[in-house]
N, C-alpha and C positions, 0 to 999 in steps of 0.2 A: 601489774594491777594495781602495787601500793602508791605508785603514781599518781593514778586517776583518784585512790581515795586522799590522798594529800591534797591535791588540787581541786579534788571536790568540798573537803574541809575550808581550805583558805577562798573559797566561792563564796560558800555560806556564811564566814566570819565576814567577808565585805560588805555581804548583803546584808547581815543582823547590823553592821555597825552604820548601814545607810538606815537600815529603817530607824536605829535607835538615834539618829540625827535630825531624822525627819519627825519622830517622835517628840524630842525633845522641842523642836522649833513647837509642833502644831498645842506642846502644851505651855510653851510659853506665850503666844497667842492667846489662848483660851484663858489662861491667868489674866492677862490683861483685858480681853474682853468681860472677865466676869468682874474686875473690879470698876471698869467701868459702868456695869449695871449696878451694881450695888450703889455707885454714886448717884447715876441716876434715880434708881430708887427713890435713894435718901432726899435729893431734891424733887422731886415730883412729889415725896409726902407730905415735904415741909409746906411747898406749893398748898399742898390741899386741905393741910390744917386751918393757913392762912384764910385758904377763900371759905372752909367750912364755916369761921366769923362770921365772914360777910354776909354769907348767906343766910346766916342764925340773924343777924340784923337786919338783913333784908324780909326775913319772913316777919320779923316782929314787925318791921315800919308797915307791911302790908296788911297786920293783921288790927294796925290801927287805926292805917286806912279805911280800913273796911269797916269798924265800929264809927269813925270821923264821917263817913260820907254820905251818910243818911241826914246828918244836920248841914254839913254844908250842899247839897243837893236843897236840903230844904230850906233854908238860908237863902239861897240865891232866889229857887224859885217865888220865895216870897216878895223876897226885894224887886223881881220884875213887875210882878203882879202886881206890886204896890205903885212902882213907875207909872204901868201903865192905866192905874185907875187914877192917876195924879196927874197923868194927861187928860183925860176925859174930861 
């Protein structure tokens, strides 16, 4: 009976060792993925901050166009009507 217990203990130690090895491997993989994710997050945050500035400028340009557009259309229409009148 003592031999079975010792064999069982050796088998359990072997299995625990295998599990520890697998756990260590997976832990390193997760650490690597985590570092990659942090790097990716940093890069995307930087890009978003750059684009926010561009969108702010675009928004300002659109607001300027919105206020300038009536004058542009009015001036163009007056020029067209003046040219038609001068042709007659």
